VOBA-1610 file (N, C-alpha, C; in pm, whole numbers, padded with zeros to 5 digits, always signed):
BEGIN
Met+00086-00119+00000Met+00000+00000+00000Met+00090+00124+00000Ser+00054+00220-00089Ser+00133+00342-00099Ser+00112+00427+00026Val+00204+00524+00046Val+00195+00613+00161Val+00068+00697+00151Val+00031+00740+00030Val-00089+00821+00012Val-00213+00741+00052Ala-00219+00615+00004Ala-00334+00532+00037Ala-00341+00505+00188Gln-00226+00480+00248Gln-00221+00458+00392Gln-00269+00582+00468Phe-00228+00700+00420Phe-00265+00826+00484Phe-00416+00847+00475Glu-00472+00828+00355Glu-00616+00852+00336Glu-00700+00750+00413Glu-00653+00623+00416Glu-00728+00522+00491Glu-00730+00556+00640Gly-00615+00602+00692Gly-00608+00639+00834Gly-00700+00755+00866Leu-00704+00857+00778Leu-00794+00970+00799Leu-00940+00925+00800Gly-00974+00833+00710Gly-01112+00786+00702Gly-01154+00712+00827His-01066+00622+00874His-01099+00547+00996His-01117+00642+01115Ala-01025+00737+01131Ala-01033+00829+01244Ala-01160+00913+01238Ala-01194+00963+01117Ala-01311+01049+01103Ala-01440+00974+01132Ser-01446+00845+01099Ser-01570+00768+01115Ser-01583+00706+01255Glu-01470+00697+01331Glu-01474+00623+01457Glu-01475+00712+01581Tyr-01420+00835+01573Tyr-01394+00907+01698Tyr-01521+00945+01772Lys-01631+00976+01699Lys-01754+01013+01769Lys-01812+00896+01847Ala-01803+00776+01787Ala-01853+00657+01857Ala-01771+00631+01983Ala-01641+00653+01971Ala-01555+00635+02089Ala-01589+00736+02198Phe-01618+00860+02158Phe-01658+00962+02255Phe-01793+00929+02318Asp-01886+00875+02236Asp-02018+00840+02289Asp-02008+00732+02396Ala-01909+00641+02383Ala-01895+00531+02479Ala-01833+00576+02610Ala-01768+00693+02611Ala-01702+00743+02733Ala-01806+00804+02827Arg-01808+00757+02954Arg-01909+00802+03049Arg-01858+00906+03149Asp-01727+00927+03153Asp-01672+01026+03246Asp-01550+01091+03182Glu-01494+01189+03250Glu-01382+01265+03194Glu-01258+01180+03167Pro-01213+01092+03259Pro-01095+01010+03228Pro-01115+00925+03104Ala-01233+00864+03091Ala-01259+00780+02973Ala-01262+00864+02847Leu-01317+00985+02855Leu-01324+01074+02739Leu-01183+01116+02696Arg-01098+01148+02792Arg-00962+01188+02757Arg-00882+01069+02703Ala-00908+00949+02755Ala-00840+00831+02702Ala-00881+00805+02557Ala-01010+00825+02528Ala-01056+00808+02390Ala-00993+00911+02298Asn-00985+01034+02344Asn-00922+01139+02263Asn-00774+01107+02237Ala-00705+01049+02337Ala-00563+01019+02320Ala-00540+00917+02209Arg-00638+00832+02182Arg-00622+00733+02074Arg-00615+00799+01936Tyr-00659+00925+01930Tyr-00661+00993+01801Tyr-00561+01109+01793Thr-00558+01193+01897Thr-00470+01311+01889Thr-00360+01310+01994Gly-00349+01204+02073Gly-00241+01195+02171Gly-00106+01175+02104Pro+00003+01169+02183Pro+00138+01153+02125Pro+00151+01031+02036Ser+00075+00924+02066Ser+00079+00802+01984Ser-00053+00778+01912Gly-00134+00884+01899Gly-00264+00870+01836Gly-00257+00853+01686Ile-00373+00814+01629Ile-00379+00785+01485Ile-00346+00908+01402Val-00410+01022+01433Val-00387+01144+01354Val-00244+01193+01373Thr-00191+01182+01492Thr-00053+01226+01518Thr+00045+01145+01435Lys+00023+01012+01428Lys+00112+00927+01347Lys+00102+00961+01199Leu-00020+00995+01154Leu-00035+01031+01013Leu+00042+01159+00981Leu+00037+01257+01071Leu+00109+01382+01047Leu+00260+01359+01040Lys+00308+01256+01110Lys+00451+01225+01104Lys+00491+01166+00968Leu+00390+01124+00890Leu+00418+01070+00757Leu+00426+01178+00650Met+00400+01303+00688Met+00397+01412+00590Met+00522+01421+00503Pro+00642+01407+00559Pro+00761+01420+00473Pro+00769+01314+00363Glu+00696+01200+00381Glu+00702+01091+00284Glu+00599+01106+00173Leu+00506+01200+00185Leu+00402+01217+00084Leu+00458+01288-00040Pro+00401+01262-00156Pro+00442+01336-00276Pro+00416+01485-00258Lys+00502+01568-00310Lys+00490+01712-00291Lys+00357+01766-00341Glu+00307+01712-00455Glu+00186+01768-00511Glu+00062+01735-00428Gln+00067+01635-00339Gln-00046+01598-00256Gln-00025+01633-00109Arg+00095+01674-00074Arg+00127+01695+00067Arg+00040+01804+00129Arg+00019+01915+00055Arg-00056+02026+00112Arg-00201+01988+00139Glu-00263+01925+00041Glu-00404+01889+00055Glu-00424+01790+00170Leu-00343+01683+00172Leu-00359+01582+00276Leu-00327+01639+00414Gly-00228+01728+00419Gly-00193+01789+00548Gly-00307+01875+00600Gln-00372+01951+00511Gln-00485+02034+00552Gln-00600+01947+00604Arg-00625+01835+00538Arg-00733+01746+00581Arg-00703+01688+00720Ala-00577+01649+00740Ala-00539+01592+00870Ala-00552+01696+00981Asn-00510+01819+00954Asn-00519+01924+01055Asn-00663+01961+01086Arg-00749+01963+00980Arg-00891+01992+01004Arg-00954+01884+01090Leu-00918+01758+01063Leu-00973+01648+01144Leu-00925+01659+01289Lys-00799+01694+01308Lys-00746+01709+01444Lys-00820+01820+01519Glu-00842+01933+01452Glu-00916+02044+01515Glu-01060+02004+01544Glu-01118+01927+01454Glu-01256+01881+01475Glu-01266+01791+01598Ile-01170+01699+01612Ile-01171+01608+01727Ile-01149+01686+01857Glu-01057+01781+01855Glu-01030+01861+01975Glu-01149+01949+02011Ser-01218+02002+01912Ser-01338+02082+01937Ser-01448+01996+01997Glu-01463+01874+01945Glu-01564+01784+01998Glu-01531+01744+02142Leu-01402+01724+02170Leu-01361+01691+02306Leu-01397+01805+02402Ala-01367+01929+02364Ala-01398+02043+02450Ala-01548+02053+02477Ala-01628+02028+02374Ala-01773+02034+02390Ala-01822+01925+02485Arg-01767+01805+02469Arg-01808+01694+02556Arg-01767+01721+02702Leu-01648+01774+02722Leu-01602+01804+02858Leu-01691+01910+02923Ala-01729+02012+02846Ala-01818+02116+02897Ala-01954+02058+02933Ser-02001+01964+02852Ser-02130+01902+02879Ser-02124+01818+03007Leu-02013+01746+03025Leu-01998+01666+03147Leu-01995+01756+03271Ala-01919+01867+03263Ala-01911+01960+03376Ala-02047+02020+03408His-02123+02053+03303His-02256+02110+03324His-02348+02008+03390Ala-02341+01882+03346Ala-02426+01779+03404Ala-02388+01752+03549Gln-02259+01755+03579Gln-02215+01733+03715Gln-02263+01846+03807Arg-02251+01969+03759Arg-02297+02083+03838Arg-02447+02079+03860Ala-02522+02039+03756Ala-02668+02029+03767Ala-02706+01923+03871Ala-02631+01812+03872Ala-02659+01707+03970Ala-02634+01755+04112Glu-02529+01835+04130Glu-02499+01889+04262Glu-02609+01984+04309Leu-02657+02068+04217Leu-02758+02166+04255Leu-02894+02102+04280Ser-02923+01993+04210Ser-03053+01929+04226Ser-03052+01821+04333Gly-02936+01793+04394Gly-02926+01692+04497Gly-02976+01741+04630Pro-02963+01658+04734Pro-03011+01699+04868Pro-02935+01820+04918Ala-03003+01910+04988Ala-02941+02032+05039Ala-02845+01999+05152Leu-02742+02082+05168Leu-02645+02067+05276Leu-02708+02112+05407Asp-02704+02026+05507Asp-02759+02058+05638Asp-02648+02116+05724Val-02643+02248+05737Val-02535+02314+05811Val-02548+02294+05960Thr-02660+02236+06007Thr-02677+02213+06151Thr-02613+02083+06197Leu-02572+01999+06101Leu-02507+01874+06139Leu-02373+01902+06205Pro-02332+01822+06303Pro-02200+01844+06365Pro-02087+01814+06267Gly-01978+01885+06282Gly-01864+01864+06194Gly-01787+01738+06231Tyr-01696+01701+06143Tyr-01611+01586+06171Tyr-01515+01621+06284Gly-01489+01526+06371Gly-01398+01549+06483Gly-01255+01571+06436Val-01185+01661+06500Val-01045+01690+06469Val-00957+01622+06574Arg-00866+01539+06528Arg-00778+01469+06621Arg-00684+01568+06689Ala-00673+01556+06819Ala-00582+01643+06893Ala-00438+01600+06866Gly-00353+01697+06836Gly-00213+01667+06813Gly-00132+01682+06940His-00002+01660+06927His+00088+01680+07040His+00224+01722+06987Ala+00306+01769+07075Ala+00439+01816+07035Ala+00522+01702+06980His+00610+01734+06884His+00702+01636+06829His+00790+01581+06941Pro+00826+01451+06936Pro+00909+01394+07044Pro+01039+01468+07066Leu+01100+01522+06960Leu+01223+01599+06980Leu+01194+01729+07056Thr+01080+01791+07027Thr+01043+01912+07100Thr+01016+01881+07246Arg+00949+01769+07271Arg+00922+01731+07409Arg+01051+01704+07486Val+01143+01632+07422Val+01270+01603+07488Val+01348+01732+07513Lys+01348+01821+07415Lys+01418+01949+07430Lys+01366+02026+07551His+01235+02040+07562His+01176+02115+07672His+01200+02045+07805Glu+01195+01913+07805Glu+01216+01839+07929Glu+01360+01856+07979Leu+01456+01848+07886Leu+01596+01864+07926Leu+01625+02006+07973Leu+01570+02104+07903Leu+01591+02243+07946Leu+01530+02266+08084Asp+01415+02205+08109Asp+01352+02220+08240Asp+01438+02156+08349Leu+01499+02039+08318Leu+01584+01973+08417Leu+01703+02060+08454Phe+01768+02118+08353Phe+01885+02201+08381Phe+01845+02335+08444Ala+01729+02387+08406Ala+01681+02509+08472Ala+01661+02483+08621Gly+01615+02361+08654Gly+01598+02325+08794Gly+01729+02313+08869Leu+01840+02294+08794Leu+01973+02288+08855Leu+02039+02426+08859Gly+01968+02529+08818Gly+02021+02665+08826Gly+02083+02717+08699Phe+02066+02646+08585Phe+02123+02692+08459Phe+02029+02791+08391Asp+02087+02896+08331Asp+02011+02988+08248Asp+01993+02928+08109Ile+01884+02961+08042Ile+01857+02913+07906Ile+01889+03024+07807Ala+01973+02992+07706Ala+02014+03091+07605Ala+01988+03035+07466Glu+01985+03125+07368Glu+01967+03086+07228Glu+02073+03154+07143Gly+02097+03096+07025Gly+02193+03154+06931Gly+02153+03123+06788Pro+02210+03195+06689Pro+02174+03174+06549Pro+02225+03042+06494Glu+02152+02986+06396Glu+02197+02863+06332Glu+02305+02889+06228Val+02310+03009+06173Val+02419+03050+06084Val+02511+03140+06165Asp+02637+03100+06178Asp+02727+03172+06267Asp+02862+03193+06200Leu+02949+03266+06268Leu+03082+03297+06218Leu+03177+03180+06239His+03275+03171+06148His+03375+03065+06159His+03448+03074+06292Glu+03482+03195+06336Glu+03559+03208+06460Glu+03478+03164+06582Asn+03346+03184+06581Asn+03266+03137+06694Asn+03251+02986+06693Asn+03246+02928+06574Asn+03224+02784+06562Asn+03352+02704+06583Phe+03467+02763+06545Phe+03593+02689+06552Phe+03704+02766+06625Asp+03739+02884+06577Asp+03861+02951+06624Asp+03860+02978+06773Arg+03754+03041+06824Arg+03752+03076+06966Arg+03735+02954+07056Leu+03700+02840+06998Leu+03689+02717+07076Leu+03817+02636+07075Gly+03923+02691+07014Gly+04052+02626+07018Gly+04076+02521+06911Phe+03993+02518+06805Phe+04019+02424+06696Phe+04139+02470+06616Pro+04239+02386+06595Pro+04349+02424+06505Pro+04297+02443+06363Pro+04362+02526+06282Pro+04313+02550+06146Pro+04303+02424+06061Asp+04388+02323+06090Asp+04387+02201+06010Asp+04307+02089+06078His+04224+02122+06177His+04147+02019+06245His+04045+01960+06148Pro+04026+01825+06149Pro+03933+01762+06053Pro+03791+01817+06061Ala+03748+01867+06178Ala+03611+01917+06191Ala+03586+02042+06107Thr+03694+02112+06066Thr+03676+02231+05984Thr+03678+02199+05835Asp+03690+02072+05799Asp+03701+02033+05659Asp+03570+02054+05585Met+03576+02082+05456Met+03457+02105+05375Met+03368+01981+05370Gln+03426+01860+05390Gln+03346+01739+05386Gln+03262+01721+05512Asp+03293+01796+05617Asp+03220+01782+05743Asp+03129+01900+05771Thr+03145+02009+05698Thr+03080+02134+05736Thr+03008+02196+05616Phe+02895+02258+05643Phe+02819+02329+05539Phe+02854+02478+05548Phe+02942+02525+05460Phe+02978+02666+05458Phe+02882+02742+05368Met+02855+02867+05405Met+02764+02950+05328Met+02839+03017+05213Gln+02769+03035+05099Gln+02831+03101+04985Gln+02854+03249+05017Gln+02974+03296+04982Gln+03013+03432+05017Gln+03030+03517+04891Pro+03012+03649+04903Pro+03036+03738+04789Pro+03185+03745+04758Pro+03223+03792+04639Pro+03365+03804+04602Pro+03440+03890+04703Gly+03560+03845+04735Gly+03644+03920+04827Gly+03630+03881+04973Val+03527+03799+05005Val+03507+03753+05142Val+03555+03609+05153Ser+03618+03575+05263Ser+03668+03439+05283Ser+03556+03338+05262Pro+03581+03232+05184Pro+03476+03132+05159Pro+03432+03059+05285Arg+03509+03074+05394Arg+03472+03008+05519Arg+03430+03109+05626Ala+03381+03223+05585Ala+03346+03328+05681Ala+03228+03287+05768Thr+03124+03228+05708Thr+03005+03187+05784Thr+02968+03045+05745Leu+02894+02980+05832Leu+02859+02841+05811Leu+02735+02806+05893Leu+02673+02694+05857Leu+02570+02636+05943Leu+02643+02575+06062Arg+02607+02618+06183Arg+02684+02575+06300Arg+02687+02423+06310Thr+02802+02370+06346Thr+02819+02225+06360Thr+02792+02179+06502His+02776+02271+06595His+02744+02239+06733His+02688+02364+06801Thr+02622+02343+06912Thr+02566+02457+06985Thr+02670+02523+07075Ser+02796+02482+07063Ser+02903+02547+07140Ser+02922+02692+07099Thr+02868+02731+06983Thr+02874+02872+06945Thr+02801+02959+07047Val+02697+02904+07110Val+02625+02980+07212Val+02714+03000+07334Gln+02797+02900+07365Gln+02891+02914+07476Gln+02983+03033+07453Val+03038+03044+07332Val+03126+03156+07300Val+03051+03288+07311Arg+02932+03294+07252Arg+02856+03419+07253Arg+02821+03462+07395Glu+02781+03368+07480Glu+02743+03402+07617Glu+02865+03447+07699Met+02981+03382+07679Met+03101+03421+07754Met+03155+03556+07706Leu+03136+03589+07580Leu+03175+03721+07533Leu+03082+03830+07588Arg+02959+03792+07618Arg+02858+03888+07661Arg+02852+03904+07812Arg+02891+03799+07887Arg+02873+03799+08032Arg+03003+03764+08103Lys+03010+03792+08230Lys+03124+03760+08314Lys+03084+03654+08416Pro+03181+03570+08462Pro+03149+03467+08562Pro+03105+03532+08693Pro+03031+03455+08774Pro+02992+03315+08754Pro+02871+03303+08661Leu+02867+03196+08585Leu+02752+03173+08498Leu+02738+03024+08469Ala+02616+02981+08454Ala+02581+02845+08414Ala+02471+02856+08310Val+02497+02809+08190Val+02407+02833+08077Val+02383+02702+08004Val+02263+02684+07953Val+02229+02569+07869Val+02152+02621+07748Ser+02176+02558+07632Ser+02112+02601+07508Ser+02082+02478+07424Ala+01977+02485+07343Ala+01940+02373+07256Ala+01894+02427+07121Gly+01920+02350+07015Gly+01878+02391+06881Gly+01934+02300+06774Ala+01905+02335+06649Ala+01949+02254+06535Ala+02095+02282+06502Val+02168+02175+06467Val+02305+02185+06419Val+02317+02099+06293Phe+02425+02118+06217Phe+02433+02060+06084Phe+02572+02001+06060Arg+02575+01873+06020Arg+02700+01806+05984Arg+02670+01707+05872Arg+02773+01670+05798Arg+02753+01578+05686Arg+02765+01434+05736Asp+02673+01395+05823Asp+02665+01259+05875Asp+02528+01203+05840Asp+02524+01074+05804Asp+02395+01016+05769Asp+02403+00864+05780Asp+02356+00809+05893Asp+02348+00665+05911Asp+02239+00635+06014Val+02239+00514+06071Val+02132+00474+06162Val+02122+00567+06282Thr+02236+00613+06334Thr+02235+00696+06455Thr+02277+00840+06427His+02289+00882+06300His+02328+01019+06267His+02236+01076+06159Ser+02223+01206+06160Ser+02143+01276+06060Ser+02217+01403+06020Pro+02208+01447+05892Pro+02278+01571+05851Pro+02233+01693+05929Met+02107+01697+05970Met+02060+01800+06061Met+02006+01731+06184Phe+02049+01776+06300Phe+02000+01714+06421Phe+01994+01819+06531Met+01930+01782+06640Met+01911+01873+06753Met+02017+01843+06858Gln+02075+01948+06913Gln+02181+01931+07012Gln+02153+02022+07132Leu+02200+01978+07247Leu+02193+02059+07368Leu+02335+02081+07420Glu+02365+02204+07456Glu+02498+02242+07506Glu+02480+02311+07641Gly+02567+02277+07735Gly+02564+02342+07864Gly+02705+02367+07914Phe+02722+02470+07996Phe+02853+02497+08054Phe+02837+02576+08183Met+02940+02566+08266Met+02943+02640+08393Met+03084+02695+08412Val+03095+02820+08453Val+03224+02886+08476Val+03218+02959+08609Asp+03319+02937+08692Asp+03328+03006+08820Asp+03466+02975+08878Glu+03496+03030+08992Glu+03619+02996+09061Glu+03601+02861+09132Gly+03698+02771+09111Gly+03697+02643+09182Gly+03610+02535+09122Val+03558+02551+09001Val+03478+02445+08938Val+03571+02332+08897Ser+03534+02208+08928Ser+03620+02093+08902Ser+03546+01986+08823Phe+03621+01880+08787Phe+03560+01768+08715Phe+03458+01697+08803Ala+03477+01704+08935Ala+03380+01642+09024Ala+03244+01708+09010His+03241+01842+08993His+03115+01911+08970His+03051+01863+08840Leu+03132+01849+08736Leu+03082+01802+08607Leu+03020+01664+08621Lys+03092+01573+08685Lys+03042+01436+08699Lys+02915+01433+08782Gly+02910+01512+08888Gly+02790+01513+08971Gly+02669+01566+08898Val+02686+01676+08824Val+02573+01735+08750Val+02521+01639+08645Leu+02612+01579+08566Leu+02568+01493+08456Leu+02509+01362+08506Thr+02567+01304+08610Thr+02511+01180+08664Thr+02371+01204+08718His+02354+01313+08792His+02221+01347+08845His+02122+01370+08730Phe+02167+01441+08628Phe+02080+01471+08514Phe+02037+01344+08441Leu+02133+01254+08410Leu+02102+01134+08333Leu+02013+01038+08410Arg+02031+01030+08540Arg+01945+00940+08618Arg+01807+01000+08639Arg+01797+01132+08641Arg+01666+01194+08641Arg+01593+01166+08510Leu+01670+01158+08402Leu+01612+01143+08269Leu+01574+00999+08238Phe+01664+00903+08268Phe+01644+00764+08228Phe+01609+00670+08343Gly+01616+00719+08466Gly+01585+00633+08579Gly+01707+00611+08666Gln+01684+00587+08796Gln+01794+00575+08891Gln+01877+00450+08869Asn+01825+00350+08800Asn+01898+00224+08782Asn+01982+00220+08656Val+01969+00318+08567Val+02043+00313+08440Val+02193+00329+08467Pro+02276+00242+08409Pro+02421+00257+08428Pro+02475+00378+08352Val+02567+00450+08416Val+02631+00567+08356Val+02782+00547+08367Arg+02853+00568+08257Arg+02999+00555+08262Arg+03064+00672+08189Phe+03181+00713+08240Phe+03260+00820+08182Phe+03384+00758+08118Arg+03418+00803+07997Arg+03538+00755+07927Arg+03621+00874+07883Pro+03753+00864+07890Pro+03835+00975+07839Pro+03821+00989+07689Ser+03824+01112+07642Ser+03814+01139+07499Ser+03875+01274+07471Tyr+03887+01308+07343Tyr+03952+01434+07304Tyr+03853+01525+07234Phe+03848+01649+07280Phe+03779+01757+07211Phe+03869+01879+07219Pro+03882+01956+07111Pro+03978+02067+07110Pro+03952+02173+07217Phe+03828+02189+07260Phe+03796+02301+07348Phe+03782+02260+07494Val+03818+02136+07529Val+03818+02094+07670Val+03947+02018+07700Glu+03988+02023+07827Glu+04105+01948+07872Glu+04100+01934+08025Pro+04082+01812+08079Pro+04062+01687+08006Pro+03921+01676+07948Gly+03906+01585+07851Gly+03777+01564+07789Gly+03729+01423+07810Gly+03601+01405+07798Gly+03545+01272+07816Gly+03416+01253+07740Glu+03373+01130+07732Glu+03243+01096+07676Glu+03165+01019+07781Val+03036+01035+07780Val+02949+00971+07878Val+02856+00876+07804Asp+02849+00753+07853Asp+02760+00652+07798Asp+02653+00617+07900Val+02535+00580+07850Val+02430+00525+07936Val+02391+00389+07881Gly+02338+00308+07968Gly+02293+00177+07923Gly+02190+00188+07812Cys+02205+00107+07708Cys+02116+00113+07592Cys+01975+00074+07634Thr+01881+00166+07615Thr+01743+00138+07652Thr+01667+00064+07541Ile+01735+00037+07429Ile+01672-00042+07323Ile+01679-00190+07359Cys+01800-00239+07394Cys+01817-00380+07427Cys+01814-00405+07578Arg+01843-00300+07659Arg+01844-00310+07805Arg+01924-00431+07853Ser+02044-00445+07797Ser+02126-00562+07829Ser+02171-00564+07973Trp+02173-00447+08040Trp+02216-00447+08180Trp+02110-00513+08269Glu+01986-00526+08218Glu+01881-00594+08292Glu+01851-00732+08235Leu+01855-00743+08101Leu+01810-00864+08033Leu+01923-00954+07987Gly+02049-00911+08004Gly+02162-00988+07956Gly+02199-00952+07813Pro+02315-01001+07763Pro+02362-00967+07628Pro+02259-01004+07521Arg+02236-00907+07429Arg+02138-00928+07321Arg+02191-00862+07195Glu+02141-00909+07080Glu+02176-00846+06953Glu+02108-00710+06945Cys+02185-00605+06913Cys+02129-00470+06905Cys+02216-00388+06811Arg+02158-00343+06699Arg+02237-00266+06603Arg+02255-00122+06648Val+02173-00074+06741Val+02185+00063+06788Val+02309+00080+06873Cys+02327-00007+06972Cys+02447+00001+07057Cys+02559-00089+07008Lys+02536-00156+06894Lys+02636-00246+06835Lys+02677-00355+06933Asn+02578-00404+07004Asn+02593-00517+07098Asn+02685-00486+07215Thr+02709-00357+07245Thr+02795-00322+07358Thr+02717-00304+07488Gly+02587-00282+07476Gly+02506-00257+07595Gly+02505-00112+07638Phe+02589-00029+07575Phe+02594+00113+07609Phe+02580+00196+07483Met+02530+00317+07499Met+02519+00410+07388Met+02575+00545+07432Glu+02663+00600+07349Glu+02721+00731+07379Glu+02610+00836+07381Ile+02607+00915+07487Ile+02499+01013+07501Ile+02550+01155+07493Leu+02674+01181+07535Leu+02723+01318+07530Leu+02874+01322+07543Gly+02931+01436+07503Gly+03072+01466+07524Gly+03085+01577+07626Cys+03196+01578+07699Cys+03209+01676+07806Cys+03356+01697+07838Gly+03383+01788+07930Gly+03519+01811+07976Gly+03533+01946+08042Met+03653+01971+08094Met+03685+02100+08153Met+03723+02198+08043Ile+03667+02316+08044Ile+03689+02414+07937Ile+03837+02448+07929His+03891+02443+07808His+04035+02467+07785His+04070+02613+07815Pro+04186+02637+07879Pro+04228+02775+07905Pro+04233+02862+07780Val+04261+02802+07663Val+04266+02879+07538Val+04130+02943+07509Val+04022+02870+07539Val+03888+02925+07517Val+03868+03047+07606Phe+03911+03038+07732Phe+03899+03152+07823Phe+03977+03272+07772Glu+04096+03248+07719Glu+04176+03358+07666Glu+04107+03425+07550His+04040+03346+07463His+03973+03402+07346His+03851+03486+07382Val+03792+03462+07499Val+03673+03538+07538Val+03704+03640+07646Gly+03830+03652+07684Gly+03869+03755+07780Gly+03856+03716+07926Tyr+03850+03584+07957Tyr+03847+03538+08095Tyr+03990+03510+08142Asp+04015+03522+08269Asp+04146+03491+08328Asp+04152+03341+08357Pro+04229+03262+08279Pro+04234+03117+08301Pro+04302+03078+08432Glu+04377+03170+08493Glu+04439+03141+08622Glu+04338+03154+08737Arg+04232+03226+08711Arg+04131+03250+08815Arg+04008+03162+08800Phe+03965+03145+08675Phe+03838+03075+08653Phe+03861+02937+08592Thr+03774+02845+08627Thr+03767+02714+08563Thr+03621+02688+08529Gly+03599+02589+08447Gly+03462+02559+08409Gly+03452+02428+08334Phe+03332+02378+08321Phe+03310+02256+08243Phe+03204+02283+08138Ala+03205+02199+08035Ala+03107+02209+07927Ala+03066+02068+07884Phe+02948+02057+07827Phe+02900+01928+07778Phe+02804+01953+07663Gly+02791+01857+07576Gly+02700+01866+07463Gly+02645+01730+07429Met+02518+01726+07388Met+02456+01598+07356Met+02357+01615+07242Gly+02333+01508+07169Gly+02233+01508+07064Gly+02095+01475+07120Leu+01999+01562+07097Leu+01864+01537+07149Leu+01800+01417+07081Asp+01839+01390+06956Asp+01782+01274+06888Asp+01828+01145+06953Arg+01954+01140+06999Arg+02001+01022+07072Arg+01919+01002+07199Val+01895+01111+07271Val+01816+01102+07393Val+01675+01053+07362Ala+01615+01107+07254Ala+01480+01065+07216Ala+01477+00917+07178Met+01581+00871+07107Met+01587+00729+07070Met+01590+00641+07193Leu+01672+00678+07291Leu+01680+00599+07414Leu+01553+00611+07497Arg+01498+00731+07500Arg+01380+00755+07583Arg+01257+00681+07531Tyr+01239+00678+07397Tyr+01118+00620+07340Tyr+01141+00486+07273Gly+01264+00432+07281Gly+01291+00301+07221Gly+01288+00302+07070Ile+01341+00407+07007Ile+01342+00420+06861Ile+01475+00367+06808Ala+01470+00276+06711Ala+01590+00208+06665Ala+01662+00280+06551Glu+01597+00379+06486Glu+01660+00446+06372Glu+01629+00595+06378Val+01735+00677+06371Val+01718+00821+06390Val+01635+00883+06278Gly+01639+00825+06158Gly+01564+00881+06046Gly+01414+00888+06071Leu+01362+00802+06159Leu+01218+00804+06188Leu+01177+00935+06253Leu+01270+00997+06327Leu+01237+01123+06394Leu+01226+01239+06297Tyr+01286+01225+06179Tyr+01286+01335+06083Tyr+01203+01304+05958Gly+01136+01189+05956Gly+01059+01149+05838Gly+00920+01209+05831Asn+00872+01269+05941Asn+00739+01333+05945Asn+00626+01238+05909Asp+00641+01109+05944Asp+00535+01012+05921Asp+00440+01018+06041Val+00319+01069+06019Val+00224+01088+06129Val+00188+00954+06193Arg+00188+00847+06116Arg+00154+00715+06172Arg+00255+00676+06280Phe+00382+00710+06256Phe+00486+00681+06356Phe+00480+00781+06471Leu+00474+00909+06440Leu+00478+01010+06545Leu+00359+01002+06639Ala+00244+00956+06589Ala+00125+00946+06673Ala+00140+00840+06781Gln+00236+00748+06764Gln+00256+00642+06862Gln+00338+00689+06981Leu+00404+00806+06971Leu+00497+00849+07076Leu+00432+00950+07170
//
């Protein structure tokens, strides 16, 4: 069969069939599906128009005009049918039963605070009860507040681009001038620059790091606290944190301190609590991917504030001492509510959050 004959046969079939196909469609989706068989990307008329370059020149204009007229006719019929359906639907709504505005409305389920918000407020309340002031700070801060004044060496891995989200700067400004804070210790610097000892301050908020696994998230909530005065020792730090953790998780939860390194404290340590997911200290050794079968989960870092930090904020390190600590609120929420994966706290799945 020649291309011309194929073209004319296709036009004839489309012209004789499309109205019957439209008549069989009872709703808008069916009507649009019927239309797609003719003028859609793979429709009959569309395929015929793609044959135009193969037609003889002397017949190309006439056949092309016929195909375009048929396409416009089908599209016009579709618009008319859609308008008729909309009119019939509106008429059915108007002629149906009247709306009874005296009927009671549907009940609205009462919501509650997000578990991270609840943990944040609970922890702040606990420290407020111990005499700590509550402070806030910006999430976008200066490089010197986030690193330099806390005693981080310029080549410390925590300042690397792979660990930190730096903000884009205009030409002529250091590319590391500002950043999304990697810890709430920036509030410690801001408060010590603003106030003189004695002081005890706690702060909580969002921080940002390029971490993403079962127990880490690129954005997470952290709480930071510190105390500065004459004669503050590691014994004060241990007493405050042990009291705080047992108030939070119960008097029987095991608490252990381990030595560790942080640039802005000396000596430094990490504090672990018994894993509340597997509760191996009560139930014996069990498989647990959260604590990696150790029975303990790291809850916070702490230590005595380094004299270098005092020098950067104008405190006399020979006169004053102090301690600082920081913890992830998501870790606390995981232990408090028995959540095995940190991503659940940030997924905004109401089915999950409603259970907490």
